[in-house]
C-alpha positions as CSV (number, residue, x, y, z in Angstrom):
1,M,258.3,282.0,306.9
2,E,261.0,283.3,304.6
3,F,261.1,282.0,301.0
4,R,264.5,281.8,299.4
5,Q,264.7,282.5,295.7
6,G,266.9,280.5,293.3
7,N,267.3,279.3,289.8
8,V,267.7,275.9,288.2
9,E,268.4,274.7,284.7
10,A,265.9,272.4,283.0
11,D,265.5,271.5,279.3
12,G,267.5,274.6,278.3
13,F,265.5,277.0,280.4
14,I,266.6,278.8,283.6
15,V,263.6,278.2,285.9
16,R,263.2,280.5,288.9
17,Y,261.8,279.0,292.1
18,W,261.0,279.9,295.7
19,E,262.0,277.5,298.5
20,A,261.0,277.3,302.2
21,G,260.6,274.8,304.9
22,Q,262.0,271.4,305.8
23,G,260.8,267.8,305.4
24,R,259.3,265.8,302.6
25,P,259.5,267.7,299.2
26,V,256.5,269.4,297.7
27,I,256.6,270.8,294.2
28,M,254.1,273.6,293.4
29,L,253.0,274.7,290.0
30,D,251.0,277.9,290.5
31,Q,249.2,280.6,288.6
32,A,251.1,283.8,288.2
33,G,250.6,286.1,291.1
34,W,249.6,283.4,293.5
35,R,252.9,282.1,294.7
36,D,252.8,283.8,298.1
37,T,249.6,282.6,299.7
38,P,248.4,281.2,303.0
39,L,248.6,277.7,301.4
40,H,252.3,278.2,300.7
41,E,252.9,279.4,304.2
42,A,251.0,276.4,305.8
43,L,252.8,273.9,303.6
44,A,256.2,275.4,304.4
45,E,255.5,274.8,308.1
46,K,255.5,271.1,307.5
47,Y,257.3,270.4,304.3
48,R,260.1,271.6,302.1
49,I,258.3,273.3,299.3
50,F,259.5,274.5,295.9
51,A,257.2,276.9,293.9
52,L,258.3,276.9,290.3
53,E,257.9,279.8,287.8
54,L,257.6,278.0,284.5
55,P,259.0,279.5,281.3
56,G,256.5,282.1,279.9
57,T,254.7,282.6,283.1
58,G,255.0,285.3,285.8
59,D,258.1,287.6,285.4
60,S,259.9,285.1,283.1
61,A,260.6,285.9,279.5
62,A,258.1,285.0,276.8
63,N,258.3,281.4,276.0
64,M,258.3,280.7,272.2
65,V,260.1,277.4,272.5
66,S,257.7,275.0,274.2
67,K,255.3,273.4,271.6
68,S,252.9,271.6,274.0
69,I,251.8,271.3,277.5
70,K,253.9,268.1,277.7
71,D,257.0,270.3,276.9
72,L,256.2,272.4,280.0
73,A,255.6,269.3,282.0
74,S,259.1,268.1,281.0
75,V,260.6,271.4,282.1
76,A,258.8,271.1,285.5
77,A,260.0,267.5,285.9
78,G,263.6,268.4,285.1
79,A,263.5,271.3,287.6
80,A,261.9,269.1,290.3
81,A,264.4,266.3,289.8
82,S,267.3,268.8,290.4
83,L,265.6,270.3,293.5
84,A,264.1,267.3,295.2
85,S,266.3,264.5,296.4
86,D,263.4,262.0,296.6
87,R,259.9,261.5,295.2
88,Y,257.7,264.4,295.9
89,T,254.1,265.5,296.3
90,L,253.1,267.5,293.2
91,I,250.5,270.3,293.6
92,G,249.2,272.1,290.6
93,T,246.7,275.0,290.5
94,S,244.5,275.9,287.5
95,Y,246.6,275.5,284.3
96,G,249.4,274.4,286.6
97,A,247.3,271.4,287.4
98,H,247.0,270.6,283.7
99,I,250.8,270.6,283.5
100,A,251.0,268.5,286.7
101,L,248.8,265.9,285.1
102,W,251.2,265.5,282.2
103,Q,254.1,265.6,284.5
104,T,252.7,262.7,286.5
105,L,251.8,260.7,283.4
106,T,255.2,261.2,281.8
107,F,257.4,261.0,284.9
108,P,255.4,258.7,287.2
109,E,258.5,257.6,289.0
110,Q,259.0,261.1,290.4
111,V,255.5,261.7,291.8
112,E,254.5,260.3,295.2
113,A,251.1,262.0,295.4
114,L,249.2,264.4,293.2
115,I,247.0,267.3,294.3
116,L,245.0,269.2,291.6
117,I,243.4,272.5,292.6
118,S,240.8,273.9,290.2
119,P,242.3,271.9,287.3
120,T,241.5,273.2,283.8
121,A,242.4,270.1,281.7
122,I,238.9,268.6,281.7
123,K,235.8,270.5,280.7
124,P,236.9,274.1,280.9
125,L,234.0,276.3,280.2
126,G,235.8,278.3,277.5
127,S,235.0,281.6,279.3
128,F,238.5,282.8,279.9
129,E,238.1,286.6,279.7
130,T,240.1,288.8,277.3
131,T,241.2,291.5,279.9
132,T,243.2,291.0,283.1
133,Q,240.5,292.7,285.2
134,K,237.6,290.6,283.8
135,F,239.7,287.4,284.1
136,H,240.6,288.3,287.7
137,D,237.0,289.0,288.6
138,S,235.9,285.7,287.0
139,M,238.1,283.6,289.4
140,F,236.1,284.4,292.5
141,A,232.7,283.4,293.7
142,H,231.9,287.0,294.8
143,I,233.0,290.3,293.2
144,E,233.6,291.7,296.7
145,T,236.3,289.1,297.3
146,S,238.1,289.8,294.0
147,K,238.5,293.4,295.1
148,R,240.7,292.3,298.0
149,F,243.4,291.1,295.6
150,V,245.4,292.8,292.8
151,P,245.0,291.5,289.2
152,M,248.1,290.3,287.5
153,P,249.8,293.0,285.4
154,A,248.4,293.5,281.9
155,D,251.7,292.6,280.2
156,V,251.9,289.3,282.2
157,F,248.3,288.5,281.3
158,V,248.9,289.1,277.6
159,K,252.1,287.0,277.7
160,E,250.5,284.1,279.5
161,S,247.3,284.3,277.4
162,R,249.4,283.9,274.2
163,L,251.3,281.0,275.6
164,M,248.1,279.3,276.8
165,G,246.4,279.9,273.4
166,R,249.4,278.4,271.5
167,L,249.6,275.4,273.8
168,K,245.8,274.9,273.9
169,I,245.6,275.4,277.6
170,G,242.0,276.1,278.5
171,I,240.7,273.7,275.9
172,H,239.4,270.2,276.9
173,D,242.4,267.8,276.7
174,F,241.0,264.6,275.3
175,E,244.5,263.0,275.2
176,V,245.1,263.5,278.9
177,E,241.5,262.3,279.7
178,S,242.2,259.1,277.7
179,Q,245.2,258.5,280.0
180,L,243.8,259.3,283.4
181,A,243.6,255.6,284.2
182,D,247.4,255.4,284.0
183,I,247.8,257.7,287.0
184,H,248.3,255.3,290.0
185,C,249.6,257.6,292.7
186,P,247.2,258.9,295.4
187,T,245.4,261.9,293.9
188,L,243.2,264.6,295.3
189,A,241.3,267.0,293.0
190,I,239.8,270.1,294.6
191,F,237.1,272.2,293.0
192,G,235.3,275.4,294.0
193,K,231.5,274.7,293.8
194,D,231.0,278.1,292.1
195,D,233.9,277.8,289.7
196,R,233.0,279.8,286.5
197,L,236.0,278.5,284.5
198,V,235.6,274.8,284.9
199,S,232.4,272.7,284.5
200,S,231.0,270.9,287.6
201,E,231.1,267.8,285.5
202,A,234.9,267.7,285.6
203,A,235.0,266.3,289.1
204,R,233.0,263.2,288.1
205,I,235.5,262.5,285.3
206,Y,238.5,262.7,287.5
207,R,236.9,260.5,290.2
208,E,235.8,257.9,287.7
209,K,238.9,257.6,285.6
210,I,241.8,258.0,288.1
211,P,242.0,254.8,290.1
212,N,242.8,256.3,293.4
213,C,241.3,259.8,293.2
214,N,239.5,261.6,296.0
215,I,237.4,264.8,295.3
216,A,237.0,267.8,297.5
217,I,234.3,270.4,296.8
218,A,234.8,273.8,298.5
219,Y,231.5,275.5,298.9
220,D,231.1,279.2,298.3
221,A,234.4,279.2,296.3
222,G,235.2,280.0,292.7
223,H,238.2,279.1,290.7
224,C,240.6,280.8,293.1
225,I,239.8,278.8,296.2
226,V,242.8,280.2,298.1
227,G,241.2,283.6,297.7
228,D,237.6,282.6,298.5
229,R,238.1,280.0,301.1
230,P,241.7,279.7,302.2
231,E,241.1,277.8,305.4
232,A,239.0,275.1,303.6
233,L,241.7,274.7,300.9
234,I,244.6,274.6,303.5
235,N,242.7,272.0,305.6
236,S,242.0,269.8,302.6
237,V,245.6,270.0,301.1
238,I,247.4,269.6,304.4
239,D,245.2,266.7,305.5
240,Y,245.7,264.9,302.3
241,A,249.5,265.6,302.2
242,E,249.8,264.2,305.7
243,H,247.6,261.2,305.3
244,W,247.5,260.2,301.7
245,E,248.8,256.7,302.6
246,T,245.5,256.0,304.3
247,F,243.6,256.8,301.1
248,I,245.4,254.0,299.2
249,V,243.6,251.2,301.0
250,G,241.2,249.6,298.6
251,H,242.0,252.2,296.0
252,K,238.6,253.7,296.5
253,S,237.5,257.2,295.6
254,G,235.6,259.5,297.9
255,I,234.2,263.0,298.1
256,I,235.2,265.5,300.8
257,N,233.1,268.6,301.4
258,P,235.2,271.2,303.3
């Protein structure tokens, strides 16, 4: 599947994105270096996906303008509104999931369904490493798996670390936790059972506080589930994206163990 690259203006920023596929729109907020994965390929077979590079991440210029995570969520929402002609499924990974939570809370009319993969907003463990190699290794359940992937470039790691530190990404967000009950769209939160960057207690909080939240636990997977257990992640995300309407009935939460 060929991904087409483009740019869109949002909140004074030029946001780069990658687009592929046809069908219902899906907006993806990913970690740098993880925008070309088996999950993206699988989603593009069924949906029209847009993977956004938010200001200050990836190859974009350093972002000294945004003052909060909510500011980045506003940029993401502005870009998504320009790209998607209808409501969309929003998928956020790691700190992208933190941004996706605020995007859903602030612009609920845009988001049809929400999928959070290894979200860091609630109970991060505060163990984000100080070098790109150590951080890279910490994302996987097994060091052998981490060696199959290339760490992000050191300059990108430093740039993103400074942005995350300034915006307090990687610190428990008590404000977003206090508003989780206001998220009413169908929600799936997926965690790696061996995640070393987010506490296992986080899943319980999402399940209890978001009215229509289902939890998926990927066994033998760390923070980077797409690297450790790509098939389990793809199956969970695709199944939810295709059938989230059936999860609305009774607004009950459940646990899935892929």
